[in-house]
N, C-alpha and C positions, 0 to 999 in steps of 0.2 A: 622433349623436342619443342613443344609449344612454349615452355618456359624460356628456352634459349631465344626463340623468335621474339617474344615480347621484350626480353632484355635488350636485344639489339635495337629494336625500334625505339625503346625509351631512351637509350643512349644517344641515338641520332636526333631525337627531338630536341629542338633548341630551347634555350633558357632566356627568358626576357629579364634583363637587368634593370629596366626602368619602366616607368608608367608609359603605356602606349601613347605615341605621338603621331598625329597626322603628318604625312610627308607632302609638302606643298610643291616641291620642284619635280617636274617630270621631263624626261627626254626620251626621244625615240631611239631604239637600238635593237640589237640582236644579241642573243647569248647562246652558248652551246657547250656541251661537255660530255666526256665519257670517263668514268673512273672506276677502277677495280680496287677493292680494299679488304682487309682482314681486321676484325675487332677482337675483343677479349674472348669470344667464343671460338676463335681460330677457324671460322668457316668463311668461305669466299662469298663476297657480295659485290654487286655492281650497280652503278647508276648511270643512266644516259638521259640527256635532256636537251631540248632546244626550244627557243621562244623568240618572238619578235613583237615589239610594241610600238604604238604611236605616241604622239606628244601628250596625249591625255591619259596614258597609262593602260589603255586597253591592250590586250595581248592575245596571241594565239601560240600554241605549242604544246609540248607534252613532256612528261617525265616517266621513265620506266625504271623501277627498282626491282632487283632480283636478289634472292638470298638462298644459300644452300641449306640453311636451317629448315628442317621439315616438320610438318605437323600432320595429325590425323584429322581429316575433315569430319566434323560431327554435325548434329542437327540442333543448334541452340534455340532456333525459333519454333521447333516442333511442327514443321510444315510437312513432315512425312518423308523428307529426303533421306534415303538410307545412308548410313555412315560408310566411309571407305576405309578398308583395313590397311591399305598401303599408304604410308606417309607421303605427302606431296611437298615439293619445294614452294617457298613463298615468292609471289611476285605481286607487284602493284603498279598500275598505270594510271596517271592523272593527266587531265587536260587543263592547260593554263588559260586564264582569262584576264589577268592583270599583272603588270610588272612595273617596278620602279628601279631606275639605275642611278647610282651615285658614285662617280669615279670608277673604282675597280670593284665595286660591290653592286649586287642586284638582289632585289626581293621579288619573288614571283609567286603568285597564288593561283590555285585552281581547285578542281574537284576530282577525287578518285573515281574513275569510270569502270575499272575492271581490276579484279584481284582474285587470287586463288583462295583467299580467306574472305568470305562474303561480307563479314562485318565491317570491312574497310570501305566497301563500295558506298559512295555518296558522301564520304567524309571530305571536309575542306582541309587543305594543307597550304603551308607556306614553305617555299624553298629559298634559302639564302646562300648565295655563292660569292666567292672572292677570287678574282683573277690576278694572280701574282706571276712571277717569272717562272715558277715551277721547278727551279733548281735551288737557288739559295733560299727562296721563300716559297714553299709549296702552295698550290691552289687549295682552297678550302671550301667546305660546304656543310650544311646542316638543314634539317627541316623540322617542322612541327605540325601536328594536327590541330586544327582550330575548333574551339568549342562552339556548338550552335548557340545562337543568341536566344535567350529566353523571351517568351512573349510577355505581354502586360497591357496596361491600359493605354489608350491613344489620347495624347493631350488635345484638348479642344476648349473653345471659349463657351462657357455655360450660357452666355447671353445670346449666342448666335446658333440657331438651330442647325444650319447647314455650314458650319465652319469647316473650311478645307485647308486651314493653315498648315497642319502637320503633314498633309499630303503634297504640299508644294515643294518643288526643287529648283535649283538654279546653279549657275556656274559663275563664280565671282572672279573678275579680272580687273586689272588696272586700266582705266579708260585712256590714260595718257601714254601707255606703253603697248605698242602693237605686238611686241615679242613676249608679253606676259601670258603664260600658259593658263594661269589661274588655278583655282581649287573648287571642288564640288561642294554643295551644301551638305550638312550632316543629315543622316537619316533619323527621323524622329519617330518612326513607326517601329515599335519593338517586335522582334521575331521575324523581321523581313530582311535581315542582313544577307546580301547576295554574294558576299565574298569574305575573306579573312580581313580582320582589322589591320590597318596600316600601322607599322611601328617604325621607330627610328632604326636605320641600318646600323647604328653603332650600339644597339641594345641586345646583340646576340652573342652567345658563345658558340664556337664551332666544334664539330665532332672531332674526336681524337682516334687515330687508328694505330694498330701495331705495324701494318704495312699498307702501302697504297701506291698506285701508279695511274696516271691519266693526265688529262689537260682540260682546263676550263677557259673559255674565251668570252669576253664582253666587248662589244663594239657599239659605239655611239655615232 
């Protein structure tokens, strides 16, 4: 059962086709969707999500994924929690904190806050959705779990004892354009990444299903 569950999640995880690219354009908007589908394991799954963002990409919202694939709860951390004999269905709920919208696609990122499989709690993820007409061209989606950023040395000026350069941040905009949203400065402190890295919305492959029904909406 656990093998089927892992296979489903791996298939749903998106593939990056290009080197990560920072997305400079941001627009405020709302997204939402409910989708039920069946994959190769022929077990029913569903995803429900909604989010709203401002012009700087900050977002609020949630994603709930459920899967009829079941697994036996064990104690991988050795903290004394007794295993459960009865298999339980998998679910995962994430809270969003960032979103980028580009035409009929949106990239939303957040953190898993609750799950029937404890190892998923605390993981970062990115959800990518595509809003089509749903008839001739179906709506599409896929997500990926983000790898934690490794730690390392903090860049500093050896000749300045109290160099704060790496800790400084700013928001770059075009002074002559009041409508320029701008872009944030890069984070130079390793291991402090607070969200998933931004990628081009054209660099994803979407999940494929045997059957699926539902609707996804993106509004700007």
